[in-house]
Chimera marker file (.cmm) of the C-alpha trace (Angstrom):
<marker_set name="trace">
<marker id="1" x="133.592" y="100.223" z="102.895" r="1" g="1" b="0" radius="0.5"/>
<marker id="2" x="131.517" y="102.933" z="101.172" r="1" g="1" b="0" radius="0.5"/>
<marker id="3" x="128.295" y="101.081" z="102.040" r="1" g="1" b="0" radius="0.5"/>
<marker id="4" x="129.242" y="101.200" z="105.706" r="1" g="1" b="0" radius="0.5"/>
<marker id="5" x="129.975" y="104.934" z="105.471" r="1" g="1" b="0" radius="0.5"/>
<marker id="6" x="126.620" y="105.460" z="103.721" r="1" g="1" b="0" radius="0.5"/>
<marker id="7" x="124.779" y="103.494" z="106.408" r="1" g="1" b="0" radius="0.5"/>
<marker id="8" x="126.450" y="105.491" z="109.172" r="1" g="1" b="0" radius="0.5"/>
<marker id="9" x="125.543" y="108.723" z="107.353" r="1" g="1" b="0" radius="0.5"/>
<marker id="10" x="121.912" y="107.643" z="107.150" r="1" g="1" b="0" radius="0.5"/>
<marker id="11" x="121.916" y="106.622" z="110.806" r="1" g="1" b="0" radius="0.5"/>
<marker id="12" x="123.381" y="109.990" z="111.788" r="1" g="1" b="0" radius="0.5"/>
<marker id="13" x="120.762" y="111.808" z="109.671" r="1" g="1" b="0" radius="0.5"/>
<marker id="14" x="118.017" y="109.806" z="111.379" r="1" g="1" b="0" radius="0.5"/>
<marker id="15" x="119.502" y="110.594" z="114.794" r="1" g="1" b="0" radius="0.5"/>
<marker id="16" x="119.686" y="114.277" z="113.888" r="1" g="1" b="0" radius="0.5"/>
<marker id="17" x="116.045" y="114.265" z="112.780" r="1" g="1" b="0" radius="0.5"/>
<marker id="18" x="115.050" y="112.594" z="116.048" r="1" g="1" b="0" radius="0.5"/>
<marker id="19" x="117.013" y="115.065" z="118.157" r="1" g="1" b="0" radius="0.5"/>
<marker id="20" x="115.519" y="118.061" z="116.317" r="1" g="1" b="0" radius="0.5"/>
<marker id="21" x="112.018" y="116.738" z="116.948" r="1" g="1" b="0" radius="0.5"/>
<marker id="22" x="110.991" y="117.262" z="113.341" r="1" g="1" b="0" radius="0.5"/>
<marker id="23" x="107.277" y="116.469" z="113.135" r="1" g="1" b="0" radius="0.5"/>
<marker id="24" x="105.654" y="116.394" z="109.718" r="1" g="1" b="0" radius="0.5"/>
<marker id="25" x="103.182" y="113.879" z="108.344" r="1" g="1" b="0" radius="0.5"/>
<marker id="26" x="104.606" y="112.859" z="104.970" r="1" g="1" b="0" radius="0.5"/>
<marker id="27" x="103.628" y="109.223" z="104.538" r="1" g="1" b="0" radius="0.5"/>
<marker id="28" x="102.561" y="106.012" z="106.193" r="1" g="1" b="0" radius="0.5"/>
<marker id="29" x="104.934" y="103.718" z="108.038" r="1" g="1" b="0" radius="0.5"/>
<marker id="30" x="104.264" y="99.988" z="108.303" r="1" g="1" b="0" radius="0.5"/>
<marker id="31" x="102.548" y="100.509" z="111.678" r="1" g="1" b="0" radius="0.5"/>
<marker id="32" x="100.322" y="103.233" z="110.251" r="1" g="1" b="0" radius="0.5"/>
<marker id="33" x="99.411" y="101.062" z="107.247" r="1" g="1" b="0" radius="0.5"/>
<marker id="34" x="98.155" y="98.328" z="109.569" r="1" g="1" b="0" radius="0.5"/>
<marker id="35" x="95.996" y="100.880" z="111.440" r="1" g="1" b="0" radius="0.5"/>
<marker id="36" x="94.224" y="102.423" z="108.456" r="1" g="1" b="0" radius="0.5"/>
<marker id="37" x="90.963" y="102.801" z="110.400" r="1" g="1" b="0" radius="0.5"/>
<marker id="38" x="92.725" y="104.733" z="113.163" r="1" g="1" b="0" radius="0.5"/>
<marker id="39" x="94.207" y="108.214" z="113.032" r="1" g="1" b="0" radius="0.5"/>
<marker id="40" x="97.235" y="108.083" z="110.736" r="1" g="1" b="0" radius="0.5"/>
<marker id="41" x="99.580" y="110.640" z="112.239" r="1" g="1" b="0" radius="0.5"/>
<marker id="42" x="103.141" y="109.791" z="111.244" r="1" g="1" b="0" radius="0.5"/>
<marker id="43" x="106.155" y="111.929" z="111.968" r="1" g="1" b="0" radius="0.5"/>
<marker id="44" x="108.862" y="112.779" z="109.468" r="1" g="1" b="0" radius="0.5"/>
<marker id="45" x="111.494" y="111.191" z="111.687" r="1" g="1" b="0" radius="0.5"/>
<marker id="46" x="109.570" y="107.882" z="111.662" r="1" g="1" b="0" radius="0.5"/>
<marker id="47" x="109.421" y="107.941" z="107.869" r="1" g="1" b="0" radius="0.5"/>
<marker id="48" x="113.178" y="108.576" z="107.716" r="1" g="1" b="0" radius="0.5"/>
<marker id="49" x="113.820" y="105.843" z="110.255" r="1" g="1" b="0" radius="0.5"/>
<marker id="50" x="111.735" y="103.324" z="108.272" r="1" g="1" b="0" radius="0.5"/>
<marker id="51" x="113.498" y="104.289" z="105.042" r="1" g="1" b="0" radius="0.5"/>
<marker id="52" x="116.877" y="103.828" z="106.733" r="1" g="1" b="0" radius="0.5"/>
<marker id="53" x="115.872" y="100.408" z="108.032" r="1" g="1" b="0" radius="0.5"/>
<marker id="54" x="114.677" y="99.386" z="104.566" r="1" g="1" b="0" radius="0.5"/>
<marker id="55" x="117.961" y="100.537" z="103.033" r="1" g="1" b="0" radius="0.5"/>
<marker id="56" x="120.040" y="98.639" z="105.581" r="1" g="1" b="0" radius="0.5"/>
<marker id="57" x="117.899" y="95.542" z="105.006" r="1" g="1" b="0" radius="0.5"/>
<marker id="58" x="118.481" y="95.823" z="101.264" r="1" g="1" b="0" radius="0.5"/>
<marker id="59" x="122.248" y="96.033" z="101.741" r="1" g="1" b="0" radius="0.5"/>
<marker id="60" x="122.223" y="93.054" z="104.130" r="1" g="1" b="0" radius="0.5"/>
<marker id="61" x="120.126" y="91.041" z="101.649" r="1" g="1" b="0" radius="0.5"/>
<marker id="62" x="122.646" y="91.823" z="98.900" r="1" g="1" b="0" radius="0.5"/>
<marker id="63" x="125.542" y="90.747" z="101.129" r="1" g="1" b="0" radius="0.5"/>
<marker id="64" x="123.789" y="87.477" z="101.989" r="1" g="1" b="0" radius="0.5"/>
<marker id="65" x="122.962" y="86.840" z="98.330" r="1" g="1" b="0" radius="0.5"/>
<marker id="66" x="126.590" y="87.515" z="97.360" r="1" g="1" b="0" radius="0.5"/>
<marker id="67" x="127.780" y="84.936" z="99.870" r="1" g="1" b="0" radius="0.5"/>
<marker id="68" x="125.234" y="82.439" z="98.521" r="1" g="1" b="0" radius="0.5"/>
<marker id="69" x="126.525" y="83.184" z="95.013" r="1" g="1" b="0" radius="0.5"/>
<marker id="70" x="130.109" y="82.502" z="96.070" r="1" g="1" b="0" radius="0.5"/>
<marker id="71" x="129.013" y="79.192" z="97.607" r="1" g="1" b="0" radius="0.5"/>
<marker id="72" x="127.136" y="78.320" z="94.407" r="1" g="1" b="0" radius="0.5"/>
<marker id="73" x="123.732" y="78.357" z="96.113" r="1" g="1" b="0" radius="0.5"/>
<marker id="74" x="122.356" y="81.297" z="94.101" r="1" g="1" b="0" radius="0.5"/>
<marker id="75" x="122.378" y="82.187" z="90.424" r="1" g="1" b="0" radius="0.5"/>
<marker id="76" x="124.371" y="85.087" z="89.034" r="1" g="1" b="0" radius="0.5"/>
<marker id="77" x="121.089" y="86.803" z="88.110" r="1" g="1" b="0" radius="0.5"/>
<marker id="78" x="119.837" y="86.681" z="91.707" r="1" g="1" b="0" radius="0.5"/>
<marker id="79" x="123.126" y="88.057" z="93.005" r="1" g="1" b="0" radius="0.5"/>
<marker id="80" x="123.214" y="90.845" z="90.423" r="1" g="1" b="0" radius="0.5"/>
<marker id="81" x="119.576" y="91.781" z="91.105" r="1" g="1" b="0" radius="0.5"/>
<marker id="82" x="120.160" y="91.996" z="94.856" r="1" g="1" b="0" radius="0.5"/>
<marker id="83" x="123.325" y="94.080" z="94.419" r="1" g="1" b="0" radius="0.5"/>
<marker id="84" x="121.666" y="96.488" z="91.967" r="1" g="1" b="0" radius="0.5"/>
<marker id="85" x="118.681" y="96.892" z="94.318" r="1" g="1" b="0" radius="0.5"/>
<marker id="86" x="121.041" y="97.654" z="97.227" r="1" g="1" b="0" radius="0.5"/>
<marker id="87" x="122.995" y="100.118" z="95.090" r="1" g="1" b="0" radius="0.5"/>
<marker id="88" x="119.835" y="101.973" z="94.070" r="1" g="1" b="0" radius="0.5"/>
<marker id="89" x="118.629" y="102.021" z="97.661" r="1" g="1" b="0" radius="0.5"/>
<marker id="90" x="121.948" y="103.412" z="98.864" r="1" g="1" b="0" radius="0.5"/>
<marker id="91" x="121.998" y="106.082" z="96.135" r="1" g="1" b="0" radius="0.5"/>
<marker id="92" x="118.483" y="107.137" z="97.112" r="1" g="1" b="0" radius="0.5"/>
<marker id="93" x="119.460" y="107.329" z="100.775" r="1" g="1" b="0" radius="0.5"/>
<marker id="94" x="122.493" y="109.473" z="99.958" r="1" g="1" b="0" radius="0.5"/>
<marker id="95" x="120.346" y="111.768" z="97.800" r="1" g="1" b="0" radius="0.5"/>
<marker id="96" x="117.821" y="112.179" z="100.632" r="1" g="1" b="0" radius="0.5"/>
<marker id="97" x="120.643" y="112.887" z="103.078" r="1" g="1" b="0" radius="0.5"/>
<marker id="98" x="122.079" y="115.510" z="100.724" r="1" g="1" b="0" radius="0.5"/>
<marker id="99" x="118.663" y="117.185" z="100.399" r="1" g="1" b="0" radius="0.5"/>
<marker id="100" x="118.236" y="117.243" z="104.181" r="1" g="1" b="0" radius="0.5"/>
<marker id="101" x="121.663" y="118.798" z="104.666" r="1" g="1" b="0" radius="0.5"/>
<marker id="102" x="121.003" y="121.303" z="101.876" r="1" g="1" b="0" radius="0.5"/>
<marker id="103" x="117.666" y="122.301" z="103.410" r="1" g="1" b="0" radius="0.5"/>
<marker id="104" x="119.253" y="122.657" z="106.840" r="1" g="1" b="0" radius="0.5"/>
<marker id="105" x="122.007" y="124.872" z="105.466" r="1" g="1" b="0" radius="0.5"/>
<marker id="106" x="119.499" y="127.008" z="103.590" r="1" g="1" b="0" radius="0.5"/>
<marker id="107" x="117.370" y="127.441" z="106.695" r="1" g="1" b="0" radius="0.5"/>
<marker id="108" x="120.424" y="128.307" z="108.792" r="1" g="1" b="0" radius="0.5"/>
<marker id="109" x="121.336" y="131.100" z="106.332" r="1" g="1" b="0" radius="0.5"/>
<marker id="110" x="117.913" y="132.757" z="106.617" r="1" g="1" b="0" radius="0.5"/>
<marker id="111" x="117.801" y="136.057" z="108.408" r="1" g="1" b="0" radius="0.5"/>
<marker id="112" x="115.501" y="136.259" z="111.359" r="1" g="1" b="0" radius="0.5"/>
<link id1="1" id2="2" r="1" g="1" b="0" radius="0.2"/>
<link id1="2" id2="3" r="1" g="1" b="0" radius="0.2"/>
<link id1="3" id2="4" r="1" g="1" b="0" radius="0.2"/>
<link id1="4" id2="5" r="1" g="1" b="0" radius="0.2"/>
<link id1="5" id2="6" r="1" g="1" b="0" radius="0.2"/>
<link id1="6" id2="7" r="1" g="1" b="0" radius="0.2"/>
<link id1="7" id2="8" r="1" g="1" b="0" radius="0.2"/>
<link id1="8" id2="9" r="1" g="1" b="0" radius="0.2"/>
<link id1="9" id2="10" r="1" g="1" b="0" radius="0.2"/>
<link id1="10" id2="11" r="1" g="1" b="0" radius="0.2"/>
<link id1="11" id2="12" r="1" g="1" b="0" radius="0.2"/>
<link id1="12" id2="13" r="1" g="1" b="0" radius="0.2"/>
<link id1="13" id2="14" r="1" g="1" b="0" radius="0.2"/>
<link id1="14" id2="15" r="1" g="1" b="0" radius="0.2"/>
<link id1="15" id2="16" r="1" g="1" b="0" radius="0.2"/>
<link id1="16" id2="17" r="1" g="1" b="0" radius="0.2"/>
<link id1="17" id2="18" r="1" g="1" b="0" radius="0.2"/>
<link id1="18" id2="19" r="1" g="1" b="0" radius="0.2"/>
<link id1="19" id2="20" r="1" g="1" b="0" radius="0.2"/>
<link id1="20" id2="21" r="1" g="1" b="0" radius="0.2"/>
<link id1="21" id2="22" r="1" g="1" b="0" radius="0.2"/>
<link id1="22" id2="23" r="1" g="1" b="0" radius="0.2"/>
<link id1="23" id2="24" r="1" g="1" b="0" radius="0.2"/>
<link id1="24" id2="25" r="1" g="1" b="0" radius="0.2"/>
<link id1="25" id2="26" r="1" g="1" b="0" radius="0.2"/>
<link id1="26" id2="27" r="1" g="1" b="0" radius="0.2"/>
<link id1="27" id2="28" r="1" g="1" b="0" radius="0.2"/>
<link id1="28" id2="29" r="1" g="1" b="0" radius="0.2"/>
<link id1="29" id2="30" r="1" g="1" b="0" radius="0.2"/>
<link id1="30" id2="31" r="1" g="1" b="0" radius="0.2"/>
<link id1="31" id2="32" r="1" g="1" b="0" radius="0.2"/>
<link id1="32" id2="33" r="1" g="1" b="0" radius="0.2"/>
<link id1="33" id2="34" r="1" g="1" b="0" radius="0.2"/>
<link id1="34" id2="35" r="1" g="1" b="0" radius="0.2"/>
<link id1="35" id2="36" r="1" g="1" b="0" radius="0.2"/>
<link id1="36" id2="37" r="1" g="1" b="0" radius="0.2"/>
<link id1="37" id2="38" r="1" g="1" b="0" radius="0.2"/>
<link id1="38" id2="39" r="1" g="1" b="0" radius="0.2"/>
<link id1="39" id2="40" r="1" g="1" b="0" radius="0.2"/>
<link id1="40" id2="41" r="1" g="1" b="0" radius="0.2"/>
<link id1="41" id2="42" r="1" g="1" b="0" radius="0.2"/>
<link id1="42" id2="43" r="1" g="1" b="0" radius="0.2"/>
<link id1="43" id2="44" r="1" g="1" b="0" radius="0.2"/>
<link id1="44" id2="45" r="1" g="1" b="0" radius="0.2"/>
<link id1="45" id2="46" r="1" g="1" b="0" radius="0.2"/>
<link id1="46" id2="47" r="1" g="1" b="0" radius="0.2"/>
<link id1="47" id2="48" r="1" g="1" b="0" radius="0.2"/>
<link id1="48" id2="49" r="1" g="1" b="0" radius="0.2"/>
<link id1="49" id2="50" r="1" g="1" b="0" radius="0.2"/>
<link id1="50" id2="51" r="1" g="1" b="0" radius="0.2"/>
<link id1="51" id2="52" r="1" g="1" b="0" radius="0.2"/>
<link id1="52" id2="53" r="1" g="1" b="0" radius="0.2"/>
<link id1="53" id2="54" r="1" g="1" b="0" radius="0.2"/>
<link id1="54" id2="55" r="1" g="1" b="0" radius="0.2"/>
<link id1="55" id2="56" r="1" g="1" b="0" radius="0.2"/>
<link id1="56" id2="57" r="1" g="1" b="0" radius="0.2"/>
<link id1="57" id2="58" r="1" g="1" b="0" radius="0.2"/>
<link id1="58" id2="59" r="1" g="1" b="0" radius="0.2"/>
<link id1="59" id2="60" r="1" g="1" b="0" radius="0.2"/>
<link id1="60" id2="61" r="1" g="1" b="0" radius="0.2"/>
<link id1="61" id2="62" r="1" g="1" b="0" radius="0.2"/>
<link id1="62" id2="63" r="1" g="1" b="0" radius="0.2"/>
<link id1="63" id2="64" r="1" g="1" b="0" radius="0.2"/>
<link id1="64" id2="65" r="1" g="1" b="0" radius="0.2"/>
<link id1="65" id2="66" r="1" g="1" b="0" radius="0.2"/>
<link id1="66" id2="67" r="1" g="1" b="0" radius="0.2"/>
<link id1="67" id2="68" r="1" g="1" b="0" radius="0.2"/>
<link id1="68" id2="69" r="1" g="1" b="0" radius="0.2"/>
<link id1="69" id2="70" r="1" g="1" b="0" radius="0.2"/>
<link id1="70" id2="71" r="1" g="1" b="0" radius="0.2"/>
<link id1="71" id2="72" r="1" g="1" b="0" radius="0.2"/>
<link id1="72" id2="73" r="1" g="1" b="0" radius="0.2"/>
<link id1="73" id2="74" r="1" g="1" b="0" radius="0.2"/>
<link id1="74" id2="75" r="1" g="1" b="0" radius="0.2"/>
<link id1="75" id2="76" r="1" g="1" b="0" radius="0.2"/>
<link id1="76" id2="77" r="1" g="1" b="0" radius="0.2"/>
<link id1="77" id2="78" r="1" g="1" b="0" radius="0.2"/>
<link id1="78" id2="79" r="1" g="1" b="0" radius="0.2"/>
<link id1="79" id2="80" r="1" g="1" b="0" radius="0.2"/>
<link id1="80" id2="81" r="1" g="1" b="0" radius="0.2"/>
<link id1="81" id2="82" r="1" g="1" b="0" radius="0.2"/>
<link id1="82" id2="83" r="1" g="1" b="0" radius="0.2"/>
<link id1="83" id2="84" r="1" g="1" b="0" radius="0.2"/>
<link id1="84" id2="85" r="1" g="1" b="0" radius="0.2"/>
<link id1="85" id2="86" r="1" g="1" b="0" radius="0.2"/>
<link id1="86" id2="87" r="1" g="1" b="0" radius="0.2"/>
<link id1="87" id2="88" r="1" g="1" b="0" radius="0.2"/>
<link id1="88" id2="89" r="1" g="1" b="0" radius="0.2"/>
<link id1="89" id2="90" r="1" g="1" b="0" radius="0.2"/>
<link id1="90" id2="91" r="1" g="1" b="0" radius="0.2"/>
<link id1="91" id2="92" r="1" g="1" b="0" radius="0.2"/>
<link id1="92" id2="93" r="1" g="1" b="0" radius="0.2"/>
<link id1="93" id2="94" r="1" g="1" b="0" radius="0.2"/>
<link id1="94" id2="95" r="1" g="1" b="0" radius="0.2"/>
<link id1="95" id2="96" r="1" g="1" b="0" radius="0.2"/>
<link id1="96" id2="97" r="1" g="1" b="0" radius="0.2"/>
<link id1="97" id2="98" r="1" g="1" b="0" radius="0.2"/>
<link id1="98" id2="99" r="1" g="1" b="0" radius="0.2"/>
<link id1="99" id2="100" r="1" g="1" b="0" radius="0.2"/>
<link id1="100" id2="101" r="1" g="1" b="0" radius="0.2"/>
<link id1="101" id2="102" r="1" g="1" b="0" radius="0.2"/>
<link id1="102" id2="103" r="1" g="1" b="0" radius="0.2"/>
<link id1="103" id2="104" r="1" g="1" b="0" radius="0.2"/>
<link id1="104" id2="105" r="1" g="1" b="0" radius="0.2"/>
<link id1="105" id2="106" r="1" g="1" b="0" radius="0.2"/>
<link id1="106" id2="107" r="1" g="1" b="0" radius="0.2"/>
<link id1="107" id2="108" r="1" g="1" b="0" radius="0.2"/>
<link id1="108" id2="109" r="1" g="1" b="0" radius="0.2"/>
<link id1="109" id2="110" r="1" g="1" b="0" radius="0.2"/>
<link id1="110" id2="111" r="1" g="1" b="0" radius="0.2"/>
<link id1="111" id2="112" r="1" g="1" b="0" radius="0.2"/>
</marker_set>
């Protein structure tokens, strides 16, 4: 249940970043990596979106591996590795979300 709440929080943070039109080149997405020779202009919202997709993929992989473990098709090590990777990914996503909210609150308190 908490993984679902974390995923929805990440999705809402990504939606908020998209709606605010936050544009800041902070890294390379998969599309930008494939176009290294071209201009690599990546927006902050795209980076957040890619990170959210990676996190969701990690959680889905862990769920699938857990089901394989229950069926006896995967070793306990593989299941534990997938679950730990998903947990770390989710913790990172929550930390990023908290930093975004903190930065937004700090900016909203600034006097104009």
